C-alpha positions in Angstrom: -50.8 -15.2 -66.2 -47.2 -14.3 -67.2 -48.4 -12.8 -70.4 -50.9 -10.6 -68.5 -48.2 -9.4 -66.1 -45.8 -8.5 -68.9 -48.6 -6.8 -70.8 -49.4 -4.7 -67.8 -45.8 -3.9 -67.2 -45.3 -2.9 -70.8 -48.3 -0.6 -70.7 -47.4 1.1 -67.4 -43.6 1.1 -67.5 -43.7 4.9 -66.9 -44.8 4.3 -63.3 -41.2 3.4 -62.5 -40.2 7.0 -63.0 -43.0 8.2 -60.7 -42.5 5.7 -57.9 -38.9 4.7 -58.5 -37.4 7.3 -56.0 -39.9 6.3 -53.3 -39.1 2.6 -53.8 -35.4 3.3 -53.8 -35.7 5.4 -50.6 -37.7 2.7 -48.9 -35.1 0.1 -49.8 -32.2 2.3 -48.5 -34.2 3.0 -45.3 -34.6 -0.7 -44.7 -30.9 -1.2 -45.3 -30.0 1.5 -42.8 -32.4 0.1 -40.3 -30.8 -3.3 -40.7 -27.3 -1.8 -40.1 -28.5 0.0 -37.0 -30.0 -3.2 -35.6 -26.7 -5.0 -36.3 -24.8 -2.2 -34.6 -27.1 -2.3 -31.6 -26.6 -6.1 -31.3 -22.8 -5.6 -31.5 -22.9 -2.9 -28.8 -25.1 -5.0 -26.5 -22.6 -7.9 -27.0 -19.6 -5.6 -26.2 -21.3 -4.3 -23.0 -22.1 -7.8 -21.9 -18.6 -8.9 -22.4 -17.2 -5.9 -20.5 -19.6 -6.5 -17.7 -18.5 -10.2 -17.5 -14.8 -9.1 -17.4 -15.5 -6.5 -14.7 -17.5 -9.0 -12.6 -14.7 -11.5 -12.9 -12.1 -8.9 -11.7 -14.4 -7.8 -8.9 -14.9 -11.4 -7.8 -11.2 -12.1 -7.9 -10.5 -8.9 -5.8 -13.3 -9.8 -3.3 -12.0 -13.3 -3.0 -8.5 -12.0 -2.4 -9.7 -9.5 0.2 -11.5 -12.3 2.1 -8.3 -14.3 2.7 -6.3 -13.8 5.9 -3.7 -12.1 3.7 -6.3 -9.9 2.1 -7.9 -8.9 5.4 -4.5 -7.9 6.8 -3.7 -5.8 3.7 -7.1 -4.1 4.1 -6.2 -3.1 7.6 -2.9 -1.7 6.4 -4.4 0.3 3.6 -7.0 1.7 6.1 -4.2 2.8 8.3 -2.5 4.4 5.3 -5.7 6.3 4.4 -6.2 7.4 8.0 -2.7 8.8 8.2 -3.1 10.5 4.9 -6.3 12.1 6.1 -4.7 13.4 9.2 -2.0 15.1 7.1 -4.6 16.5 4.7 -6.2 18.3 7.7 -3.0 20.4 7.8 -2.0 20.4 4.1 -5.3 21.8 2.9 -5.8 24.3 5.8 -3.1 26.9 5.7 -4.6 28.7 8.7 -4.1 25.6 10.9 -0.7 24.8 9.4 0.6 28.3 10.4 -0.3 27.4 14.0 2.0 24.3 13.7 4.7 25.5 11.2 7.1 22.7 12.0 5.1 20.2 9.8 6.3 22.0 6.7 9.8 23.0 7.8 12.1 20.8 5.9 15.0 21.9 8.0 13.5 19.8 10.8 14.7 16.1 10.9 11.3 14.9 12.2 9.5 16.7 9.4 11.9 15.3 6.8 11.5 11.8 8.2 7.7 12.1 8.1 7.6 13.3 4.5 10.1 10.6 3.4 8.1 7.9 5.1 4.9 9.1 3.4 6.4 9.0 -0.1 7.8 5.5 0.6 4.4 4.2 1.7 2.6 5.9 -1.2 5.1 4.3 -3.6 4.6 0.8 -2.3 0.8 0.9 -2.1 -0.9 -1.6 -4.5 -4.0 -0.7 -6.6 -5.6 -4.1 -6.0 -5.4 -6.5 -3.0 -4.0 -9.4 -5.0 -1.1 -7.4 -6.6 1.4 -8.0 -3.9 3.5 -11.0 -3.1 4.5 -12.0 0.4 7.7 -10.0 0.4 6.2 -6.9 -1.2 3.3 -7.1 1.2 5.6 -7.1 4.2 7.5 -4.1 2.8 4.3 -2.2 2.3 3.0 -3.1 5.8 6.3 -1.9 7.4 6.3 1.3 5.3 2.8 2.2 6.4 3.7 1.5 10.0 6.8 3.7 9.7 4.8 6.4 8.1 2.1 6.4 10.8 4.7 6.6 13.6 6.8 9.3 11.8 3.7 11.4 11.5 2.7 10.9 15.1 6.1 12.0 16.3 6.2 15.0 14.0 2.7 16.1 14.9 3.3 15.8 18.7 6.5 17.8 18.4 4.8 20.4 16.2 2.0 20.9 18.6 4.4 21.1 21.6 6.5 23.8 19.9 3.8 25.6 18.0 5.4 29.0 17.1 8.0 29.1 19.8 11.0 28.9 17.4 9.9 32.3 16.0 10.7 35.7 17.4 8.0 38.0 18.7 8.1 40.0 15.4 7.9 36.8 13.4 5.0 35.5 15.4 3.1 38.8 14.8 3.7 38.3 11.1 2.3 34.7 11.3 -0.8 36.0 13.2 -1.4 38.6 10.5 -1.0 36.0 7.8 -3.6 33.8 9.5 -6.1 36.6 9.6 -5.5 37.4 6.0 -5.8 33.8 4.9 -9.1 33.6 6.7 -10.3 36.6 4.7 -9.0 35.1 1.5 -11.0 31.9 2.1 -14.1 33.8 3.1 -16.6 33.6 0.3 -18.6 36.5 1.9 -15.8 38.8 1.0 -15.6 40.3 -2.5 -13.3 38.7 -5.1 -11.0 41.7 -5.0 -10.8 41.6 -1.2 -10.0 37.9 -1.2 -7.3 38.3 -3.8 -5.7 41.2 -2.0 -5.8 39.3 1.3 -4.1 36.3 -0.2 -1.3 38.4 -1.8 -0.7 40.1 1.6 -0.7 36.8 3.4 1.9 35.4 1.1 4.1 38.5 1.6 3.8 38.1 5.4 4.9 34.5 5.2 7.8 35.1 2.8 11.0 33.9 4.5 9.1 32.4 7.4 7.0 29.5 6.2 6.3 27.8 2.9 2.7 26.7 2.3 2.1 23.3 0.7 1.3 23.5 -3.0 -2.0 21.7 -2.4 -3.2 24.4 0.0 -2.2 27.2 -2.4 -3.9 25.5 -5.4 -7.1 25.0 -3.5 -7.2 28.6 -2.2 -6.2 30.1 -5.5 -8.8 28.0 -7.4 -11.5 29.2 -5.0 -10.6 32.8 -5.6 -10.3 32.3 -9.4 -13.7 30.6 -9.4 -15.3 33.6 -7.6 -13.7 36.0 -10.1 -15.1 34.0 -13.0 -18.6 34.3 -11.7 
């Protein structure tokens, strides 16, 4: 049997040159396929481990939130979010803000107190419910309470005074700025009209009122986006 095989191999050795490349390619393909399978197994293992870690963190956070301390902290963060949302209604709407200019006038003690309280509460806010100890939790709760009260007081006073601190000429400038900002925010207007209206509004407000950076960025981004289209 062995003699017959070697006799056949000796007679047809030249077949190695004909099929050698094909055989080598097949071997290499099998090797690459094995590598890909190994990589897929490793990737599945990595994803499973990450899912287990994420689930463990989520479980720990959920367990912390279900304790009396966690429930109290949830209420505090909700109050924090609600107060932030109330301020955003002004910060991102320059037309409304012009109606109540005191909320951005840093010469006003009530305005300064509100913004200082906001920064303090934002600084103490934890990312996860179980990150705070008892003392830090009490500090955060007090900071949010002070922030909410400071905003209430500033908002009430701003709505009471509205634009009364401005002269008749200054109030006329504020009214023109409001109309121009409405046009700048109106997507039905052409990009050139919106850009021109925004520039004129800023000129009207110069020396009277400083718009929050967030409002300017949002409005300018909307105008720039329309110009790009």
